[in-house]
C-alpha positions in Angstrom: -4.3 4.7 10.0 -1.4 2.3 9.6 1.3 2.3 12.2 4.8 0.7 11.8 6.3 -1.1 14.8 10.1 -1.5 15.2 12.2 -3.7 17.5 15.7 -2.3 17.1 18.5 -4.7 17.9 22.3 -4.6 17.4 22.2 -6.5 14.1 18.5 -6.8 13.3 15.4 -4.7 13.1 12.1 -6.5 13.7 9.3 -4.9 11.7 5.5 -5.1 12.3 2.6 -3.3 10.7 -0.9 -2.5 11.9 -4.0 -3.2 9.9 -5.5 -0.1 8.2 -7.8 0.6 11.2 -4.9 0.7 13.7 -6.3 -2.2 15.7 -4.2 -5.3 15.0 -0.5 -5.7 14.7 1.3 -8.4 12.7 4.9 -9.2 12.1 6.1 -8.1 8.7 9.9 -8.9 8.4 13.3 -8.8 9.9 15.9 -6.4 8.4 19.4 -7.8 9.0 22.7 -6.0 8.8 26.3 -7.1 9.1 27.2 -4.7 11.8 25.5 -2.4 14.3 27.0 0.7 12.6 25.7 -0.2 9.2 22.2 1.3 9.5 21.9 3.0 6.1 20.3 0.1 4.2 18.0 -0.5 7.2 16.7 3.1 7.0 16.2 2.8 3.3 14.1 -0.3 3.8 12.1 1.5 6.4 11.5 4.3 4.0 10.2 1.8 1.4 7.9 0.2 3.9 6.5 3.5 4.9 5.6 4.3 1.3 4.3 0.8 0.5 2.0 0.7 3.5 1.2 4.4 3.7 2.4 4.5 7.3 1.4 7.6 9.3 3.2 6.8 12.6 6.1 4.8 13.9 6.3 3.0 17.3 9.9 2.2 18.3 10.6 -0.3 21.1 12.4 1.5 24.0 14.7 -1.0 25.9 14.5 0.2 29.5 16.3 -1.8 32.2 14.1 -3.7 34.6 14.8 -1.1 37.2 13.4 1.6 34.8 16.7 3.1 34.0 18.1 3.5 30.5 21.4 2.2 29.3 23.6 2.1 26.2 21.0 0.3 24.0 18.3 2.9 25.0 20.7 5.7 24.1 21.2 4.2 20.6 17.4 3.9 20.3 17.0 7.6 21.1 19.5 8.4 18.3 17.5 6.2 15.9 14.3 7.9 17.0 15.8 11.3 16.0 17.1 9.9 12.7 13.7 8.4 11.8 11.8 11.6 12.7 14.2 13.7 10.6 14.3 11.3 7.7 10.6 10.5 7.5 8.8 13.5 9.0 6.6 11.1 11.0 6.0 11.0 14.7 8.1 8.3 16.4 6.7 7.1 19.7 8.9 5.3 22.1 7.2 2.2 23.7 8.5 0.2 26.6 9.7 -3.1 25.2 10.8 -4.8 28.4 10.2 -8.6 28.0 8.9 -8.3 24.4 11.5 -10.8 23.2 10.8 -13.1 26.1 7.1 -12.9 25.2 7.9 -13.6 21.6 10.0 -16.7 22.5 7.2 -18.0 24.8 4.6 -17.5 22.0 6.7 -19.5 19.6 7.3 -22.3 22.1 3.6 -22.5 22.8 2.9 -22.6 19.0 5.4 -25.5 18.6 8.0 -23.6 16.6 11.2 -25.6 16.8 14.1 -24.0 18.8 16.4 -23.8 15.7 13.7 -21.9 13.8 12.8 -19.3 16.4 15.6 -16.9 15.5 14.0 -16.6 12.0 10.9 -15.0 13.6 11.6 -13.7 17.1 12.4 -10.1 16.1 9.3 -9.5 13.9 7.1 -11.1 16.6 8.7 -8.9 19.3 8.0 -5.9 17.0 4.3 -7.1 16.7 4.1 -7.4 20.5 5.5 -3.9 21.0 3.1 -2.5 18.4 0.1 -4.3 19.7 0.8 -2.9 23.2 0.8 0.6 21.8 -2.4 0.0 19.7 -4.3 -1.5 22.7 -3.3 1.4 24.9 -4.2 4.1 22.3 -7.5 2.4 21.3 -8.9 2.4 24.9 
């Protein structure tokens, strides 16, 4: 069963996909948009990826504050969750994404990715970290 992982940002959407067994996550791409409100093309691309990879479930990073409260970004994520469920008919699972971007940055630093190139990959790696956390938890 393939699972799609999403890291929803104000102008980007990091995308990751699981292997067919639902065990390993890998970064897939970053969907960029001009403005936070222009989400239509992003949703169309997600629809295409769902069909291409025969996705059965979506894991959406949920940006809680460090004190476990939710803020404006989390409210927007909840709206996206509802849109995705209505649009795709798939289950969308919210997954705590605290520190996923920090982990992605650290991973790239350890791998020797130059600072000026990190923005090219950070969102898809963060999506992979979110998705892998979910996969590890659900495969226990």
